[in-house]
N, C-alpha and C positions, 0 to 999 in steps of 0.2 A: 886724317890729321889736316891735310890741305883743305878739306871741306870747311873746317872751322876757321882756319886762317883767312879766307876770302870774303867770309858765308862774312830701382829706386833706392835713393838714400833716405833715411828717416830724418824728420825735422823735429827738433826739440821744441817744447812749448814756448821757450823764450827766444828762439831763433839762434843764429850763429853769432859767435863773437867776431868782432872786427879788429884787424891788426892796426897798430899805431902807425907803422911805416907804409901802409897801403898794400903790402903784399904779404900774405900769410901762406907760407909754403913749408910746413913742417915735414912733409914727406918728399923733400926734394930729391933725395937719393933714388927712391923708387920711381919718382916722376921722370928723372933723367934716364933711367933704364928703359922705361916705356917709350920715352921720346926717341931713344936710339932705335928701338924696335919699329916705331912708326916710320922713322926715316928709311929704314931698310925696306919696309913694306912699300913706301912711296917710290924708292929708287928702283926696285926690282919688279914691281907690279903696277902700282897706281899710275905713276908717271908714264911708263911705256904704253899702258892701256889708253891713257888720255891722248897720247900722240897718235895712236892708231885710229882712235875714235874721231879726233879733231881733224886729221888729214883725210880720213875716209868718208866722213859725213859732211855735206855742205853746210855752211853756216846757217842758211835759212831753216834747214831742218833741225839743226842743233838748237837754234833759238826757239823754234816751235815746240820742241820737247821741253825746254826750260819753261816756256810760257804755260804749257799744259800742266807740268808739275806744280808750278806756282799757283795756278788756278785751283787745282785740287786741294791745295793747302789752305785756301782762303776760309773755308768753314771753320778750321781750327783757329785762324786769326780772329774770326768773329766771336767764337766762344771765349777766347782770352780777352777780347775787348769788353765783353759783357762782365767777365769776372773782375776786370779792372774798373768797372763802372764807367766806361767810356762809351756811352750809348751812341753818340754821334759817329764815332769811328766804326762801331759795329754796323750801323746803318750804311755807312759809306762802303765798307768792305762787302756787305751783302749786295749792294748795288753793283759793285765791281764784279762780283762773282756772276751775277745775272747777266750783265752786259757781255762779259768775255765768254760765258758759256753759250749764249745765244748768238750774238753777232760775231763772236770770235771763234766759231766752229769748234765748240767744246773746250775752248781755252788755248787752242793752238796759236791763235792770234791775240793781240792785246789792244783792242780798240778802246778800252776804258781809259788808258793812260793819255792818249791824245785828247780825250774828252774831259780831262782834268780829274779823273777818278783814279788817283795813284794809290799804290799800296804803301801803308806804313807797317812794316813788318813787326810782329810781336810774337811772343811765345809764353809758355807758362813760367819760364824763368823770370820774365819781366813782371808777370802777375804776382809772383812771390815777392819781388822787389816792391811793388805797389802795396802789397799787404804788410810790408815792414820787415821781411826776413833779410838778414844780412848776407853778405857775399860768401863768407866762409873761407875754407882753405882752397888754394889753387890746386888743381890736379891735372894730370895728363892722362887722357883716356885712351885705351888701346884702339887704334885705327882712327878714332875721332879727333884726337889731339887735345889742345888746351881747353880747360873748362874750370868750373868752380863747384863747390858743394851745391850752391843754389841753382846754378845752370844745369848741373847734372840731374838734380831732382826734376827740374823743368823739362828736360829732354825726355825723361822716362814717363812723366805724366802726360806729355804731349802725344805719346803713342796712343793714348786713349781719348783724346779730346776732339778728334775730328769726327763729326757726325756721319760723314760719308762712309767711314769704316763699318758702321752698323747698318747703314741703309743700302749699301751695294753688296750683293751676294758674292760669295767665294765661287770661283777663283778670280772673278772680275775685279774685286777690290785690291788685288795684288798689282794692278796696273799702276796705281799711285806710287807704290814702293819702287817698282821698276823704273818708272819715269823719273822719280826723284833721284834714283841712283845714277841714271844716265845724265841727268842735269849736273850732278856733282862731278862726274867724269868730264863733262864739257867745261865746267868752271875750272877744273884743274888745267885743262888745255888753254883756255882763254887767258888765265892769269899766271901762266907757267913762269914767265920771267921774274915776276915779283916773288912768287912762292919759292922758286929755285934760289933766289938771292937770299931769302930768309933761312932756308933749310941747309943750303950747301955753300953759301959764300959768307955767312956770318961767322965772326970769331967764336961766338957762343950762341948757336942756333936755339938752344933751349931758353936761355934768358931773353933772347930777342923775341921769340914767339910768345913767351909768357908776358912780356911787357906790352907788346902790341895787342895781344888779345885782351888783357885787362884794361888797358887804356881805351881801346875802341868800345869794349862792352860798357864801361862806365860812361863813356861819352854818349852812347846810344840811349842809356837809361836816364841821362840828364844829371849824372853825378858830377860834382865839381871836379875839374881837372886843371892842371897848371897850363900856362901858355906854352911851355915847352912841349908838354904832352899833346896839346892841340896841334902844334906845328908838326909833330911826328906823325900824328894820325892823318893830317892833311897830306903830308908827303907820301904816306902809304897809298892813299886813295888816288893821288895824282898818278902814281905808278900803275895802279890797277886800272883806272879808267881813262888815263891820258888827258885829264882836265887841267 
């Protein structure tokens, strides 16, 4: 759940319907029950594990694992860039992958960013947005947290969109999954104060997490949001990154 806060379903031919008020949550009762289970998982397992990991592993190593996981994800980003018809970004991320894989010791380091080749994160959920599919219902996923119909389909499809999965033999291809998992645990530790404030200090943590997720996701996609929503997003990221 915390992974989503920081970070197949079928599609009908006409896409999803869009709510008038901006939030479509017809399964709120079920979502709240899953939310409560996710908080219990975070409280008793994920947060304690992140503290052990964060306090036991030096920051340079944690950062290197995060860089490595992000680099292995870049081929998936390139595929989605191509599916979105963004050829320039596909070329840029291909270059970033080559630079960090070669000069960055397999991706443990990130020399591409100082060189001006920064990552613009994307996924198949954004690809669906570009193709015209609507957001659909809000949902709370077990362990993963806030999502939508469109984003959930995107997450499932993205399991199969990384060419490295098919190019690297088993069991070596499990390294990517393992490193991505460790990176998420590291993120939980790095952003613990903000995540804890949302999950444990909010008057209604479900409504808070739902609002922040939807606002931030729409902002990332370029969907028009209100000035108040932009201020709330900025406030969240100031807490996260200290900017």
